[in-house]
C-alpha positions as CSV (number, residue, x, y, z in Angstrom):
1,M,103.8,94.2,91.4
2,N,106.1,96.3,89.1
3,R,109.8,96.7,89.2
4,Q,109.8,100.1,90.9
5,T,107.8,98.8,93.8
6,A,110.1,95.9,94.2
7,V,113.0,98.4,94.4
8,R,111.2,100.1,97.3
9,V,110.8,96.7,99.0
10,L,114.5,96.1,98.8
11,L,115.3,99.6,100.0
12,V,113.4,98.9,103.2
13,V,115.6,95.9,103.8
14,T,118.7,98.0,103.1
15,L,117.6,100.8,105.4
16,I,116.9,98.5,108.3
17,S,120.4,96.9,107.9
18,A,122.1,100.3,107.6
19,L,120.5,101.8,110.6
20,A,122.0,98.9,112.7
21,S,125.5,99.1,111.2
22,I,126.6,102.5,109.9
23,P,128.6,104.7,112.3
24,S,127.1,108.0,113.3
25,T,129.2,111.2,113.5
26,S,130.6,112.9,116.6
27,I,128.7,116.0,115.5
28,A,125.4,114.3,116.4
29,E,126.6,113.7,120.0
30,S,128.0,117.2,120.4
31,Q,124.8,118.7,119.2
32,R,122.7,116.6,121.5
33,T,124.8,117.7,124.5
34,S,124.9,121.4,123.5
35,F,121.1,121.7,123.5
36,V,120.4,120.1,126.9
37,G,118.2,122.4,128.9
38,Q,117.0,124.3,125.8
39,T,113.3,124.8,125.5
40,V,111.8,122.3,123.1
41,G,108.3,121.9,121.6
42,G,106.2,124.3,119.6
43,S,106.3,125.0,115.9
44,F,109.4,125.6,113.8
45,P,110.0,129.0,112.4
46,D,109.1,129.5,108.7
47,H,112.0,130.0,106.3
48,A,112.1,130.8,102.7
49,L,112.1,127.6,100.6
50,P,114.3,127.0,97.6
51,P,112.5,127.2,94.3
52,G,110.2,124.3,93.6
53,F,110.0,123.1,97.3
54,Q,106.9,123.0,99.4
55,S,106.4,122.4,103.1
56,Y,103.8,120.6,105.1
57,N,103.5,120.8,108.9
58,N,102.3,117.8,111.0
59,P,98.6,118.7,111.8
60,H,98.7,116.5,114.9
61,G,101.9,117.7,116.5
62,S,105.4,118.9,115.7
63,G,107.5,118.0,112.7
64,R,107.7,119.3,109.2
65,L,108.0,117.8,105.7
66,L,109.9,119.6,102.9
67,Y,109.3,118.1,99.5
68,T,109.6,118.7,95.7
69,R,108.8,116.8,92.6
70,F,110.6,116.4,89.3
71,S,109.1,115.7,85.8
72,G,110.6,113.6,83.2
73,D,112.8,110.5,83.4
74,R,115.4,110.8,86.1
75,S,118.2,108.2,86.0
76,S,119.9,108.7,89.4
77,A,118.2,108.9,92.8
78,R,121.6,109.6,94.4
79,A,122.0,112.7,92.2
80,V,118.5,113.9,93.2
81,M,119.4,113.4,96.9
82,R,122.7,115.2,96.6
83,D,121.2,118.2,94.7
84,S,118.1,118.5,97.0
85,L,120.1,118.4,100.2
86,A,122.5,121.0,98.8
87,S,119.5,123.3,97.9
88,L,118.2,123.0,101.5
89,K,121.5,124.2,103.2
90,T,120.2,127.8,103.1
91,Y,116.9,126.7,104.7
92,F,118.8,125.4,107.8
93,D,121.6,127.1,109.7
94,G,124.1,125.3,107.5
95,P,124.6,122.1,105.6
96,S,123.0,119.1,107.2
97,Q,125.2,116.4,108.6
98,L,124.9,112.9,107.2
99,L,124.3,110.1,109.8
100,S,123.7,107.2,107.4
101,A,122.8,106.6,103.8
102,V,121.4,103.6,101.8
103,S,120.3,103.0,98.3
104,D,119.1,100.2,96.0
105,P,121.5,98.7,93.5
106,E,119.7,100.3,90.5
107,D,120.0,103.8,92.0
108,Q,116.3,104.4,91.8
109,A,115.7,105.0,95.5
110,V,117.9,106.5,98.3
111,Q,117.2,107.1,102.0
112,V,119.4,109.0,104.4
113,M,119.4,110.1,108.0
114,V,120.5,113.7,108.7
115,S,121.2,116.0,111.6
116,A,120.8,119.7,111.2
117,S,120.2,123.0,113.1
118,L,117.3,125.3,112.5
119,E,117.7,128.7,114.3
120,S,119.9,126.9,116.8
121,Q,117.4,124.1,117.4
122,H,118.8,120.6,116.9
123,V,116.7,118.6,114.5
124,R,117.0,115.1,113.0
125,G,115.4,113.9,109.8
126,V,114.9,111.2,107.2
127,A,115.3,112.2,103.5
128,T,114.0,110.1,100.7
129,A,114.6,110.4,96.9
130,V,112.9,108.2,94.3
131,V,113.1,108.3,90.5
132,G,111.1,106.6,87.8
133,Q,109.8,106.9,84.3
134,S,107.0,109.1,85.5
135,G,109.3,111.5,87.3
136,G,110.9,111.7,90.7
137,A,110.4,113.1,94.2
138,F,112.4,114.2,97.2
139,G,111.2,114.7,100.7
140,L,112.8,115.5,104.0
141,I,110.9,114.7,107.3
142,F,112.5,116.4,110.3
143,D,111.7,117.1,113.9
144,R,113.3,117.5,117.3
145,P,115.0,114.1,118.0
146,D,112.7,113.3,120.9
147,A,109.6,114.0,118.8
148,L,110.6,112.3,115.6
149,S,109.1,109.0,116.5
150,S,105.6,110.4,116.8
151,S,105.7,112.8,113.8
152,F,107.4,110.4,111.3
153,E,104.4,108.3,110.5
154,P,101.8,111.0,109.6
155,L,104.5,113.0,107.6
156,S,105.6,109.9,105.7
157,L,102.0,109.2,104.7
158,R,101.9,112.7,103.3
159,L,105.2,112.2,101.5
160,A,103.8,109.0,100.0
161,Q,101.3,111.1,98.1
162,E,104.1,112.9,96.3
163,M,105.9,109.7,95.2
164,P,105.9,108.8,91.5
165,S,102.9,106.6,90.8
166,S,105.1,103.8,89.5
167,S,107.1,103.7,92.8
168,R,104.7,104.8,95.5
169,G,105.1,102.6,98.6
170,G,102.9,104.3,101.2
171,G,101.6,101.2,102.8
172,P,102.3,97.5,103.2
173,I,102.6,95.4,100.0
174,D,99.5,93.3,99.4
175,L,100.7,89.6,99.8
176,S,97.3,88.1,98.7
177,P,97.7,86.0,95.5
178,P,96.2,87.2,92.2
179,K,93.0,85.5,91.3
180,E,94.5,83.4,88.6
181,W,96.9,81.7,91.0
182,K,96.1,78.2,92.2
183,R,96.5,76.4,95.5
184,Q,98.8,73.5,95.0
185,T,100.2,70.6,97.0
186,A,102.1,67.4,96.3
187,G,104.0,64.5,97.9
188,D,102.5,63.6,101.3
189,R,100.2,66.6,101.0
190,S,101.4,68.0,104.3
191,A,101.7,71.5,103.0
192,A,100.4,73.8,100.3
193,A,101.1,77.1,98.6
194,D,99.5,79.5,96.1
195,L,101.4,79.4,92.8
196,P,101.2,81.2,89.4
197,A,100.6,79.2,86.2
198,G,103.6,77.0,85.2
199,W,105.0,76.9,88.7
200,R,105.0,73.5,90.5
201,I,105.8,71.8,93.8
202,T,108.5,69.2,93.2
203,E,108.7,68.0,96.8
204,C,106.4,68.1,99.8
205,N,107.4,66.1,102.9
206,Q,106.4,66.8,106.5
207,G,105.6,70.4,105.7
208,I,108.8,71.1,103.8
209,L,108.2,72.5,100.3
210,T,110.4,72.8,97.2
211,I,108.9,74.9,94.4
212,V,110.4,75.7,91.0
213,G,109.3,78.5,88.7
214,T,109.2,79.0,84.9
215,H,112.5,80.9,84.7
216,Q,114.7,78.8,87.1
217,E,113.2,80.4,90.2
218,L,113.6,78.2,93.3
219,I,111.8,78.3,96.6
220,E,112.6,76.0,99.6
221,L,110.6,76.4,102.8
222,G,111.1,74.8,106.2
223,L,114.5,73.0,105.7
224,I,115.9,71.8,109.0
225,F,119.3,70.0,109.5
226,F,121.3,68.6,112.3
227,V,125.0,69.5,111.9
228,S,127.4,67.3,113.9
229,T,130.5,68.7,115.7
230,L,131.9,65.2,116.5
231,P,135.3,64.4,114.9
232,G,134.9,62.0,112.0
233,S,131.2,62.6,111.5
234,R,129.8,62.1,108.0
235,G,127.2,64.2,106.2
236,M,126.7,67.7,107.5
237,A,129.4,68.2,110.1
238,G,131.5,71.2,111.3
239,P,131.8,73.8,114.0
240,Y,128.9,76.0,115.0
241,L,128.2,78.9,112.7
242,Q,126.2,82.1,112.9
243,P,123.3,82.4,110.4
244,V,125.1,84.3,107.6
245,P,128.1,81.9,107.3
246,A,125.8,79.0,108.0
247,F,123.9,79.7,104.8
248,S,127.0,79.7,102.7
249,Y,128.0,76.4,104.4
250,F,124.6,75.0,103.4
251,V,125.0,76.1,99.8
252,N,128.5,74.7,99.6
253,Y,127.5,71.4,101.2
254,F,124.8,70.6,98.8
255,S,127.0,71.6,95.9
256,R,129.3,68.8,97.0
257,V,126.4,66.4,97.3
258,N,125.3,67.3,93.8
259,L,128.8,66.5,92.5
260,Q,128.9,63.2,94.4
261,Q,125.6,62.2,92.9
262,G,126.6,63.2,89.4
263,L,124.3,66.2,89.1
264,N,125.4,69.0,87.0
265,L,124.5,71.7,89.5
266,N,127.2,73.8,91.1
267,N,126.2,76.7,93.4
268,V,128.8,79.0,94.6
269,P,127.9,81.6,97.3
270,G,129.0,85.1,96.6
271,R,128.7,88.6,98.3
272,V,126.2,89.1,101.1
273,L,124.4,92.2,100.1
274,E,122.2,92.8,103.2
275,V,121.8,91.3,106.6
276,R,119.1,91.9,109.3
277,E,119.1,90.1,112.6
278,T,115.8,88.6,113.8
279,P,115.0,86.7,117.0
280,A,115.2,82.9,116.8
281,P,112.5,80.7,118.1
282,M,115.1,78.2,119.5
283,P,116.8,78.6,122.9
284,N,120.1,80.3,122.5
285,G,119.5,80.6,118.8
286,R,120.5,83.3,116.4
287,G,118.5,84.4,113.4
288,S,119.0,86.6,110.3
289,Y,117.4,87.6,107.1
290,L,120.0,88.0,104.3
291,L,120.2,88.9,100.7
292,Q,123.1,87.2,98.9
293,E,124.5,86.6,95.5
294,V,124.9,83.0,94.4
295,A,126.3,81.7,91.1
296,S,124.5,78.7,89.8
297,N,126.5,77.0,87.1
298,G,128.0,80.4,86.4
299,R,124.7,82.3,86.1
300,P,124.3,85.0,88.7
301,F,121.3,84.6,91.1
302,K,120.1,86.5,94.1
303,V,118.7,84.7,97.2
304,F,116.6,86.1,100.1
305,A,116.8,83.8,103.0
306,L,115.7,83.4,106.6
307,V,118.3,81.4,108.6
308,Y,118.3,80.2,112.2
309,T,121.2,78.4,114.0
310,A,121.3,77.1,117.5
311,L,123.7,74.9,119.5
312,N,122.1,71.7,120.8
313,V,122.4,70.4,124.3
314,T,124.3,67.4,122.9
315,A,127.1,67.7,120.4
316,G,126.0,69.5,117.2
317,W,123.9,72.3,116.2
318,T,120.6,73.0,114.3
319,L,120.4,74.8,111.0
320,Y,117.1,76.0,109.7
321,T,116.5,77.9,106.5
322,S,113.7,79.0,104.2
323,Y,114.6,81.0,101.1
324,V,113.6,82.3,97.7
325,A,116.0,82.6,94.7
326,A,115.8,83.8,91.1
327,P,118.2,84.9,88.4
328,A,119.8,88.2,89.4
329,D,118.3,90.1,86.4
330,L,114.8,88.9,87.2
331,F,115.0,89.0,91.0
332,P,113.9,92.7,91.7
333,G,110.8,92.4,89.5
334,E,109.8,88.9,90.9
335,F,110.6,89.6,94.6
336,P,107.0,90.5,95.6
337,D,105.6,87.4,93.9
338,L,108.3,85.2,95.6
339,M,107.2,86.6,98.9
340,R,103.5,86.1,98.1
341,I,104.3,82.4,97.6
342,W,106.3,82.2,100.8
343,S,103.5,84.0,102.7
344,S,100.9,81.5,101.4
345,W,102.8,78.5,102.7
346,K,100.6,76.5,105.1
347,V,101.5,73.3,106.8
348,D,98.7,70.8,107.4
349,D,97.5,70.6,111.0
350,R,98.6,67.0,111.3
351,V,102.2,68.1,111.1
352,Y,101.8,71.5,112.6
353,Q,104.1,70.9,115.5
354,R,105.5,73.5,117.9
355,Q,108.8,74.2,116.1
356,M,107.1,74.5,112.7
357,Q,104.5,76.9,114.1
358,Q,107.2,79.2,115.5
359,T,108.9,79.1,112.2
360,L,105.8,80.0,110.2
361,E,105.1,82.8,112.6
362,S,108.4,84.3,111.5
363,M,106.6,85.3,108.3
364,N,105.2,88.2,110.3
365,A,108.7,89.6,110.4
366,T,108.9,89.2,106.6
367,R,105.6,91.1,106.2
368,D,107.2,93.9,108.3
369,I,110.2,94.0,106.0
370,L,107.9,94.3,103.0
371,S,106.1,97.3,104.6
372,R,107.4,100.8,104.9
373,G,109.2,99.6,108.1
374,T,108.2,102.8,109.9
375,E,108.1,101.3,113.4
376,R,111.3,99.5,112.9
377,Q,113.0,102.6,111.6
378,I,111.9,104.7,114.6
379,H,113.0,102.0,117.1
380,A,116.3,102.0,115.3
381,Y,116.7,105.7,115.9
382,D,116.4,105.1,119.7
383,N,119.3,102.7,119.6
384,L,121.5,104.3,116.9
385,E,123.6,106.5,119.2
386,E,124.3,103.7,121.7
387,S,125.3,101.3,118.9
388,M,127.6,103.8,117.3
389,S,129.3,104.4,120.6
390,L,130.0,100.7,121.0
391,I,131.3,100.4,117.5
392,I,133.7,103.3,117.9
393,R,135.0,101.8,121.2
394,G,135.3,98.3,119.6
395,E,132.9,96.8,122.1
396,E,129.8,94.6,122.3
397,R,127.2,94.6,125.0
398,V,126.5,91.2,126.7
399,E,123.9,90.3,129.2
400,N,123.6,87.7,132.0
401,K,119.9,87.1,131.9
402,S,120.1,84.8,134.9
403,L,121.5,87.6,137.1
404,G,120.1,90.6,135.3
405,G,123.5,92.3,134.6
406,R,125.0,93.9,131.5
407,A,128.6,94.7,130.6
408,D,130.5,96.1,127.6
409,I,133.2,93.7,126.4
410,Y,135.9,94.2,123.8
411,T,134.6,92.5,120.6
412,Q,137.6,90.1,120.3
413,D,136.8,88.8,123.8
414,T,133.0,88.4,123.5
415,D,132.9,84.8,122.5
416,A,135.2,83.7,125.3
417,V,133.3,85.7,127.9
418,L,130.0,84.2,126.7
419,H,131.4,80.7,126.7
420,A,132.7,81.1,130.2
421,C,129.4,82.5,131.4
422,Q,127.4,79.7,129.8
423,T,129.8,77.1,131.2
424,R,128.9,78.3,134.7
425,G,125.2,77.6,133.9
426,Y,124.1,81.1,133.3
427,D,121.9,82.3,130.4
428,C,124.2,84.8,128.7
429,R,123.8,86.5,125.3
430,R,124.9,89.4,123.1
431,V,122.4,92.3,123.5
432,P,120.8,92.8,120.1
433,F,120.8,96.2,118.5
434,S,117.1,96.7,119.1
435,E,117.5,96.3,122.9
436,L,120.6,98.4,123.5
437,T,118.4,101.1,125.1
438,K,115.3,100.2,126.9
439,P,112.0,102.0,126.1
């Protein structure tokens, strides 16, 4: 897998996170209201395209793709996006309104959500710009808001044909290992994984694997810890943490252990670059995928981790993590191979207990992250307006699953409300972004 494709992979993670967190504009709400009762459906009117642009209509329904390609080496996807959207303002009734925007750190791919008007018809769209050594491409997929979910997939497949060959990402990344990789195991032989030449398993115990690569890459899969909340506890101890701060706690704790054992290995957690929540397999648990910077003896690394945390019935909480790490300058190019190794992880049936099985099934979510993420993007559109309304009001939505009721609570009061609810024996939770509106 080349560096350009890896950039597309990271962009999908970025887009999913951005759709769940970036505020919309009031214009989107006003446009939605002003067009209530207007006739929808049918094809869009044909307008003159800017020079170099072409259009493609969805053959199986509504929706349209506007696209253009560029030759030569383009250095900035953001510049391509800015210039292309500016060129299209004469195609629509006026400049499009930006709802959210994300890009990869190397500025090789950008994706934005826009709202616009075409002859007084409200439309919503997703624009993509990608640059590479073989050229660049821009495409805008748009449709009426209630039809975008059905038209997005066929139009995005058509847009994929216009992407530069070095960065095309029209389908899921193949996670099958190259032929020269070998299946390896070690320790109690309770788990195995496919590894490239020179990579090795340094520890294998009860399905948990530690793998090191040839350039300081590190993979740890299936780590589970009990964290005590009792005063005076030794070892891993402290108040309950959500997944993102829990991972930093994990990194800091084992840095202290290394110091106590005389190991010259100091890891310092840095910026959290991306976060995406995911359901946890444990009761009342929380889960997140995260991309984070970590300094290892001063050298910058990047880590992609899956983290679950859950309060236990007795004092304490459970922390689970699986993660891949590599030097920051190597991480984008090696990310697909790191995920191939993670995906190939298989625990022997003798130790394939219920909790581990649920954990391994979480790899399905990782596969989704490595794909174009189309379904997740469309589901995010359905919840975006509701989420932004909550953010603007400074509220969170909570649910009493025992009684079936929901309420919007000021963010600073949410923890107290949930605690009081759970103290009374009810099953209460924050309503995740993906469930703010029901299908």
